VOPAGU-2260 file (C-alpha; in pm, 1 decimal, decimal comma):
REM VOPAGU-2260
SITE   aa  ch    i         X         Y         Z
SITE  MET   A    0     406,2    -124,6    1929,3
SITE  SER   A    1     653,1      21,2    1680,2
SITE  GLU   A    2     629,4    -291,9    1466,2
SITE  ILE   A    3     250,7    -268,2    1453,2
SITE  VAL   A    4     264,4      93,4    1332,8
SITE  ILE   A    5     523,6       8,3    1067,4
SITE  ARG   A    6     321,0    -291,7     951,1
SITE  HIS   A    7       6,6     -80,7     925,4
SITE  ALA   A    8     188,4     181,6     717,8
SITE  GLU   A    9     332,6     -86,4     489,6
SITE  THR   A   10     -11,2    -239,5     441,4
SITE  ARG   A   11    -154,3      95,8     332,5
SITE  ASP   A   12     132,8     156,5      89,5
SITE  TYR   A   13      99,3    -195,4     -49,5
SITE  GLU   A   14    -272,1    -142,2    -107,6
SITE  ALA   A   15    -208,2     182,7    -295,1
SITE  ILE   A   16      59,4      15,8    -509,3
SITE  ARG   A   17    -175,2    -272,8    -586,9
SITE  ARG   A   18    -443,8     -28,0    -699,4
SITE  ILE   A   19    -200,6     150,4    -930,3
SITE  HIS   A   20     -87,8    -182,4   -1079,1
SITE  ALA   A   21    -447,5    -295,9   -1114,9
SITE  GLN   A   22    -525,4       9,5   -1331,8
SITE  PRO   A   23    -200,7     122,9   -1496,5
SITE  GLU   A   24    -402,1     298,8   -1768,7
SITE  VAL   A   25    -544,7     541,9   -1512,6
SITE  TYR   A   26    -193,6     621,0   -1394,6
């Protein structure tokens, strides 16, 4: 179960990073 929680957290962080990279001008 611990792995699932960690994976879910990583997925959310990765999505946020991708959004920032997709629109660096907004950042």
